[in-house]
C-alpha positions in Angstrom: 286.0 -108.2 78.8 284.3 -111.4 80.0 283.5 -113.8 77.0 282.6 -117.0 79.0 279.1 -117.7 80.4 278.3 -117.6 84.0 277.8 -121.3 84.1 281.4 -121.8 83.0 282.7 -119.1 85.5 281.4 -121.2 88.4 284.4 -123.3 88.0 286.6 -120.7 89.6 288.0 -119.2 86.3 286.6 -116.8 83.7 287.6 -116.6 80.0 288.3 -113.0 79.1 289.2 -111.0 75.8 292.0 -108.3 75.7 290.8 -104.5 75.5 293.5 -102.2 74.7 294.0 -98.5 74.0 293.2 -97.6 70.4 296.5 -95.8 70.1 298.7 -98.9 70.3 299.6 -100.7 67.0 296.6 -102.4 65.1 296.2 -106.1 65.0 294.1 -107.9 62.6 290.5 -108.3 63.8 290.6 -105.5 66.2 287.1 -104.1 66.9 287.0 -100.5 67.9 284.6 -99.8 70.8 282.2 -97.0 69.7 280.9 -96.3 73.2 284.0 -96.6 75.5 282.4 -94.6 78.3 279.5 -97.1 78.6 282.0 -99.8 79.0 283.7 -97.8 81.9 286.7 -97.0 79.8 288.4 -93.5 80.0 289.5 -93.3 76.4 288.9 -95.0 72.9 289.8 -98.7 73.0 289.6 -101.9 70.8 288.8 -105.3 71.7 291.6 -107.7 70.5 291.1 -111.4 70.0 293.6 -112.4 72.7 291.9 -114.7 75.0 293.0 -115.7 78.4 291.5 -117.2 81.7 291.6 -115.4 85.0 291.0 -116.7 88.5 287.7 -115.5 89.8 289.4 -114.2 93.0 291.4 -111.6 90.9 288.4 -110.0 89.4 287.8 -107.1 91.6 284.8 -105.1 90.0 282.8 -104.7 87.0 283.9 -101.5 85.1 281.0 -101.3 82.7 279.0 -102.9 80.0 279.6 -102.8 76.2 276.8 -101.1 74.2 274.6 -103.6 72.1 276.5 -102.4 68.9 279.9 -103.0 70.5 278.9 -106.4 71.9 277.6 -107.5 68.5 280.8 -106.5 66.7 283.0 -108.2 69.3 280.8 -111.4 69.0 281.0 -111.5 65.1 284.8 -111.0 65.3 285.4 -113.6 67.9 283.2 -116.1 66.1 285.1 -115.4 62.9 288.4 -115.9 64.6 287.5 -119.2 66.3 285.2 -120.9 63.7 
């Protein structure tokens, strides 16, 4: 999931946050995604505060978009983890 702004992404890299299947072991701060189908995911997943950068050339397509409620939950959790 992309968490950086478009202006930052123009430098050739994008900051992303991990999304993983909900069946895996839980991690503190996981945010269950309520509407996984809108996000283009086939099964229930969680957003996990594991950030990484990825070269834009490796991003092949947009899978979907988080619902407003899921986006707000991820934003709150990311803010709490960093600030």
